[in-house]
C-alpha positions as CSV (number, residue, x, y, z in Angstrom):
1,M,15.8,-11.6,11.5
2,R,12.7,-11.1,9.3
3,S,11.9,-9.1,6.2
4,L,8.5,-8.0,4.8
5,I,8.3,-8.5,1.0
6,N,4.6,-9.6,0.6
7,I,1.6,-8.9,2.9
8,L,1.2,-12.7,3.2
9,D,4.5,-12.7,5.1
10,L,2.4,-11.5,8.0
11,S,-0.1,-13.8,9.6
12,V,-3.7,-12.6,10.4
13,E,-2.7,-12.6,14.0
14,E,0.4,-10.5,13.3
15,I,-1.7,-8.0,11.4
16,D,-4.1,-7.8,14.3
17,E,-1.2,-7.2,16.6
18,L,0.2,-4.4,14.4
19,I,-3.3,-2.8,14.3
20,K,-3.5,-2.9,18.0
21,I,-0.1,-1.3,18.4
22,A,-0.9,1.4,15.8
23,C,-4.1,2.3,17.6
24,D,-2.2,2.5,20.9
25,I,0.3,4.8,19.1
26,I,-2.6,7.0,18.0
27,D,-4.0,7.2,21.5
28,H,-0.6,7.5,23.4
29,P,2.1,8.9,21.1
30,D,4.3,10.1,24.0
31,K,4.6,6.5,25.2
32,Y,6.5,5.6,21.9
33,S,8.5,8.8,21.4
34,E,11.8,7.3,22.5
35,K,11.3,3.6,21.6
36,C,13.8,3.8,18.7
37,R,16.4,6.1,20.2
38,G,19.8,5.2,18.8
39,K,18.3,3.2,15.9
40,K,18.6,4.1,12.2
41,L,16.3,3.5,9.2
42,A,17.7,3.6,5.7
43,T,15.3,4.5,3.0
44,L,16.5,3.2,-0.4
45,F,14.1,4.6,-2.9
46,F,15.1,3.8,-6.5
47,E,11.8,5.2,-7.7
48,P,10.0,8.5,-7.0
49,S,7.8,8.6,-3.9
50,T,6.3,11.3,-1.6
51,R,3.9,9.6,0.8
52,T,5.7,6.3,1.3
53,R,9.2,7.7,1.8
54,L,8.2,10.6,4.0
55,S,5.8,8.3,5.9
56,F,8.6,5.9,6.8
57,E,10.9,8.8,7.7
58,A,8.2,10.5,9.9
59,A,7.4,7.2,11.5
60,M,11.1,6.6,12.5
61,M,11.5,10.2,13.7
62,E,8.4,10.0,15.9
63,L,9.8,6.9,17.5
64,G,12.9,8.8,18.3
65,G,15.1,7.2,15.7
66,N,17.2,8.6,12.8
67,V,16.9,8.3,9.0
68,L,19.4,8.1,6.2
69,G,19.1,7.1,2.5
70,F,18.4,8.4,-1.0
71,S,15.3,9.3,-3.0
72,E,16.3,8.3,-6.5
73,A,18.5,5.8,-8.2
74,Q,20.7,8.4,-9.8
75,S,21.8,9.6,-6.4
76,S,23.0,6.2,-5.4
77,S,25.8,3.8,-6.5
78,A,23.2,2.1,-8.7
79,A,24.1,4.8,-11.2
80,K,27.6,3.3,-11.2
81,G,26.2,-0.2,-11.8
82,E,26.1,-1.5,-8.3
83,S,23.7,-4.4,-7.8
84,V,20.7,-4.3,-5.5
85,G,22.2,-7.1,-3.4
86,D,25.5,-5.3,-2.8
87,T,23.7,-2.0,-2.0
88,A,21.6,-3.8,0.6
89,R,24.6,-5.6,2.1
90,T,26.6,-2.3,2.3
91,V,23.7,-0.3,3.8
92,S,23.3,-3.0,6.4
93,C,26.6,-1.8,7.9
94,Y,25.1,1.7,8.5
95,A,21.4,1.1,9.5
96,D,19.3,-1.2,11.7
97,I,16.5,-1.6,9.2
98,I,15.9,-0.8,5.5
99,A,12.8,0.3,3.6
100,M,13.3,-0.2,-0.2
101,R,11.3,0.9,-3.2
102,H,12.3,-0.3,-6.6
103,P,10.8,-0.2,-10.1
104,K,11.7,-3.9,-10.7
105,E,9.5,-6.7,-9.3
106,G,11.4,-8.8,-6.9
107,A,14.2,-6.3,-6.1
108,P,13.4,-6.1,-2.4
109,Y,13.4,-9.9,-2.2
110,V,17.0,-9.9,-3.6
111,A,17.9,-7.1,-1.2
112,A,16.5,-9.1,1.8
113,S,18.5,-12.2,0.7
114,R,21.8,-10.2,1.0
115,A,21.0,-7.7,3.8
116,T,22.0,-8.4,7.4
117,V,19.2,-6.3,8.8
118,P,15.4,-6.4,8.1
119,V,14.2,-5.2,4.7
120,I,10.7,-3.8,4.2
121,N,9.3,-3.7,0.7
122,A,8.1,-0.1,0.1
123,G,6.8,-1.1,-3.4
124,D,8.3,-3.1,-6.2
125,G,7.1,-2.3,-9.7
126,G,3.6,-3.6,-10.3
127,H,4.0,-6.4,-7.8
128,N,3.6,-5.7,-4.1
129,H,3.2,-2.8,-1.7
130,P,2.6,-4.4,1.7
131,T,3.0,-1.3,3.9
132,Q,0.3,0.5,1.8
133,T,-1.9,-2.5,2.5
134,L,-1.3,-2.1,6.2
135,A,-2.4,1.5,5.9
136,D,-5.5,0.4,4.0
137,L,-6.3,-2.3,6.6
138,L,-6.0,0.2,9.5
139,T,-8.3,2.6,7.6
140,I,-10.9,-0.1,7.0
141,Y,-10.6,-1.3,10.6
142,R,-11.1,2.2,12.1
143,E,-14.1,2.9,9.8
144,K,-15.8,-0.6,9.8
145,G,-14.5,-2.2,13.0
146,S,-13.9,-5.5,11.1
147,F,-12.6,-7.0,7.9
148,N,-15.4,-9.6,7.6
149,D,-18.6,-9.4,5.4
150,L,-17.5,-6.5,3.2
151,T,-18.1,-5.9,-0.5
152,V,-15.0,-4.2,-1.8
153,G,-14.9,-2.5,-5.2
154,F,-11.5,-1.9,-6.9
155,C,-11.7,0.7,-9.7
156,G,-9.1,1.9,-12.3
157,D,-5.8,0.3,-13.0
158,L,-6.1,-3.2,-11.7
159,K,-3.4,-4.6,-14.0
160,F,-0.4,-2.7,-12.7
161,G,-1.9,-1.5,-9.4
162,R,0.4,-3.2,-6.8
163,T,-1.7,-1.7,-4.0
164,V,-4.7,-3.5,-5.4
165,H,-2.9,-6.8,-5.7
166,S,-1.6,-6.6,-2.1
167,L,-5.0,-5.6,-0.6
168,I,-6.8,-8.3,-2.4
169,E,-4.3,-10.8,-1.0
170,A,-4.8,-9.5,2.5
171,L,-8.6,-9.4,2.4
172,S,-8.7,-13.0,1.0
173,R,-8.0,-14.3,4.5
174,Y,-11.2,-12.9,6.0
175,K,-14.8,-14.2,6.0
176,G,-17.6,-13.0,3.8
177,I,-15.5,-10.9,1.5
178,K,-16.9,-10.1,-2.0
179,V,-14.9,-8.3,-4.7
180,V,-16.0,-6.1,-7.6
181,L,-13.4,-5.4,-10.2
182,I,-14.1,-2.2,-12.2
183,S,-11.7,-1.4,-15.0
184,P,-11.3,-1.0,-18.8
185,E,-10.6,-4.3,-20.6
186,E,-7.0,-3.4,-21.1
187,L,-6.4,-2.9,-17.3
188,K,-8.2,-5.9,-15.9
189,L,-6.8,-7.7,-12.8
190,P,-4.1,-10.1,-13.9
191,S,-5.3,-13.7,-14.3
192,Y,-2.8,-15.0,-11.9
193,V,-4.3,-12.9,-9.1
194,K,-7.7,-14.1,-9.9
195,K,-6.6,-17.7,-10.0
196,D,-4.1,-17.8,-7.1
197,V,-5.9,-15.5,-4.7
198,L,-9.6,-15.0,-5.5
199,K,-10.5,-18.5,-6.9
200,A,-8.0,-20.3,-4.6
201,N,-9.7,-18.8,-1.6
202,G,-13.3,-19.2,-2.9
203,I,-13.9,-15.4,-2.9
204,P,-16.9,-14.4,-5.1
205,Y,-16.0,-11.7,-7.5
206,E,-17.4,-10.0,-10.6
207,Q,-15.7,-8.0,-13.3
208,T,-17.4,-5.0,-15.0
209,T,-16.6,-1.9,-17.0
210,D,-19.8,-0.2,-15.7
211,F,-18.8,2.0,-12.8
212,D,-22.2,3.4,-12.0
213,S,-24.0,0.1,-11.7
214,A,-21.4,-1.2,-9.3
215,I,-21.3,1.6,-6.7
216,P,-24.6,1.0,-4.8
217,S,-23.5,-2.5,-3.6
218,L,-20.1,-1.4,-2.2
219,D,-19.0,-1.0,1.4
220,I,-15.5,0.0,0.3
221,L,-14.6,1.8,-3.0
222,Y,-10.9,1.7,-3.7
223,M,-10.0,4.1,-6.5
224,T,-6.7,4.0,-8.3
225,R,-5.0,6.1,-10.9
226,V,-4.0,4.9,-14.3
227,Q,-0.2,4.8,-13.9
228,K,1.6,6.6,-16.7
229,E,5.0,5.2,-15.6
230,R,3.8,1.6,-16.3
231,F,2.9,2.2,-19.9
232,F,5.2,1.7,-22.9
233,N,2.9,3.5,-25.2
234,E,1.8,7.1,-24.4
235,E,-1.2,6.8,-26.7
236,D,-2.6,3.9,-24.7
237,Y,-2.1,5.9,-21.5
238,L,-3.9,9.0,-22.8
239,R,-6.8,6.9,-24.1
240,L,-7.3,5.1,-20.7
241,K,-6.3,7.7,-18.1
242,D,-9.7,9.2,-17.6
243,S,-11.7,6.0,-17.8
244,Y,-13.4,6.5,-14.4
245,I,-13.8,9.7,-12.6
246,L,-15.6,9.8,-9.2
247,E,-17.8,12.9,-9.0
248,P,-20.5,13.7,-6.4
249,S,-23.3,12.8,-8.8
250,R,-22.0,9.2,-9.0
251,L,-22.5,8.8,-5.2
252,E,-26.2,9.5,-5.3
253,H,-27.1,5.9,-4.8
254,A,-24.0,4.8,-2.8
255,K,-24.3,3.6,0.8
256,K,-24.3,6.3,3.5
257,D,-21.4,4.5,5.2
258,L,-19.4,3.8,2.1
259,V,-15.6,4.2,2.7
260,I,-13.9,5.9,-0.3
261,M,-10.2,5.0,-0.5
262,H,-7.3,5.8,-2.8
263,P,-3.6,5.0,-2.3
264,L,-2.6,8.4,-3.8
265,P,-1.4,10.3,-5.7
266,R,-4.6,11.0,-7.5
267,V,-4.7,12.7,-10.9
268,N,-8.2,13.1,-12.3
269,E,-9.9,10.0,-11.0
270,I,-11.5,11.6,-7.9
271,S,-13.0,15.1,-8.1
272,T,-11.7,17.5,-5.4
273,E,-15.4,18.0,-4.5
274,I,-15.4,14.5,-3.0
275,D,-12.9,15.7,-0.4
276,K,-15.7,17.4,1.5
277,D,-17.8,14.2,1.6
278,P,-17.5,12.5,5.0
279,R,-17.2,9.1,3.2
280,A,-13.8,10.2,1.7
281,H,-11.0,8.6,3.7
282,Y,-7.9,8.7,1.4
283,F,-6.2,11.4,3.5
284,D,-6.9,9.3,6.6
285,Q,-5.1,6.5,4.8
286,V,-2.0,8.7,4.7
287,A,-2.0,9.3,8.4
288,N,-2.8,5.6,9.1
289,G,0.2,4.6,7.0
290,K,2.5,6.4,9.3
291,Y,1.1,4.7,12.4
292,M,1.3,1.3,10.8
293,R,4.8,1.8,9.7
294,E,5.7,2.8,13.3
295,A,4.2,-0.4,14.5
296,L,6.0,-2.4,11.8
297,I,9.4,-0.8,12.6
298,L,8.9,-1.6,16.3
299,K,8.0,-5.2,15.5
300,F,10.8,-5.9,13.1
301,L,13.4,-4.3,15.4
302,G,12.0,-6.4,18.3
303,I,11.0,-3.4,20.3
304,M,7.6,-3.8,21.8
């Protein structure tokens, strides 16, 4: 039995395998419509979510399986003081696989240590979000055909952005990757990510606060919102929340085949005018997330 806590829990070969399955699901959905008949997915979401929770649920339903769970901590026994470990062990009696989101870093790891079924981390605090990374990787693959020799810009909240941390870890294993980190000083990428991932893998990177000068060199622009829920001080949030806003005028010198991505939800950081630009692929990421979660469920349940 395996669980997925960090994107690095999957080898490059396994990610390639998941992408291949997801692409086959896209092309032949009927072939997979009964693959999980009689199986149950439990979604344990201790933190609000729209895309991730509904994506997991839609994925299981499209595979012919069933879903149970909760969408906030207050509607679970956590409100009574039950531990994450006990919750996971209990839910293992009801479901074949668990998807968990939790505001505390490491909670899915604790759950996986006690559960008797696979646990998939659906986001833990500012730490990891491996299934969003799988959605991101499928989006890049479908638009670029490869993960090699790309210049990837990450813009916005790089300090608390778990999607950023996970995607940087995933891309660090491919050849010719260059990273551009665009953020206010207060929201820079944590030093441990730079040390343990970028420097450790010899990936060239640059840090800048200048959004406009960075855009022309990028193959991928990964925008993120400034996350209000991660701030202790509302004044700091209000001061930083509109640091970078992507508007059509800023794309004047961007590459014609730039891929614009965002894990969503967006607030103000991408103008809705950008939605009409063929380089905008953030809603494609949403669809790709469902397909990759279908592939992941099949793999972790041993149904291929």
